[in-house]
C-alpha positions as CSV (number, residue, x, y, z in Angstrom):
1,X,-10.4,-1.8,3.0
2,X,-12.2,1.5,2.0
3,X,-9.2,2.7,0.0
4,X,-9.1,-0.5,-2.0
5,X,-12.5,0.4,-3.6
6,X,-11.2,3.5,-5.2
7,X,-7.4,3.6,-5.2
8,X,-6.8,7.1,-3.7
9,X,-4.5,9.7,-5.4
10,X,-3.9,11.3,-2.0
11,X,-4.8,10.8,1.7
12,X,-4.6,13.0,4.8
13,X,-4.1,10.7,7.8
14,X,-4.3,11.6,11.4
15,X,-1.2,10.2,13.1
16,X,-3.0,9.2,16.3
17,X,-6.1,7.5,14.9
18,X,-7.8,4.9,17.2
19,X,-7.4,1.3,16.2
20,X,-4.7,1.6,13.5
21,X,-2.4,4.6,13.8
22,X,-1.7,6.8,10.7
23,X,1.8,5.6,10.3
24,X,0.7,1.9,10.1
25,X,-2.0,2.8,7.6
26,X,0.5,4.8,5.5
27,X,2.6,1.7,5.3
28,X,-0.3,-0.4,4.1
29,X,-1.3,2.2,1.5
30,X,2.3,2.5,0.2
31,X,2.5,-1.4,-0.2
32,X,-0.9,-1.7,-1.9
33,X,-1.0,1.0,-4.5
34,X,1.0,1.8,-7.6
35,X,1.3,4.6,-8.3
36,X,1.7,5.4,-4.6
37,X,-0.8,8.0,-3.3
38,X,0.5,11.3,-1.9
39,X,0.3,10.9,1.9
40,X,-0.1,13.8,4.3
41,X,0.4,13.3,8.1
42,X,-1.9,15.5,10.1
43,X,-1.0,15.7,13.8
44,X,-1.0,18.0,16.8
45,X,2.6,16.9,17.5
46,X,5.6,18.7,16.0
47,X,8.4,17.0,18.1
48,X,11.4,15.5,16.3
49,X,10.4,11.9,17.2
50,X,7.0,12.3,15.6
51,X,8.6,13.9,12.5
52,X,11.0,10.9,12.2
53,X,8.1,8.5,12.6
54,X,6.1,10.1,9.8
55,X,9.1,10.3,7.5
56,X,9.9,6.6,8.2
57,X,6.3,5.7,7.4
58,X,6.6,7.3,4.0
59,X,4.5,10.4,4.4
60,X,5.2,13.1,1.8
61,X,4.2,16.0,4.1
62,X,3.8,16.5,7.8
63,X,1.2,19.1,8.8
64,X,0.8,20.2,12.4
65,X,-2.8,21.0,13.6
66,X,-3.1,24.4,15.2
67,X,-5.4,25.1,18.2
68,X,-5.7,28.8,17.2
69,X,-6.8,29.5,13.7
70,X,-7.5,33.2,14.2
């Protein structure tokens, strides 16, 4: 509902959000906006299954969170 008020050009979505996961939200954003926003998946998971899920959901990029930023 928040995105509808301003039609985002891009969104960074956490894959494991509470309530609605990022893959589901990505699908909603892809359906509602033209032109489609750039979608970036942000997750702590880098396994093949998660990468397949984010690709299938229509994310443009898959970024893995790092626990050590030093």
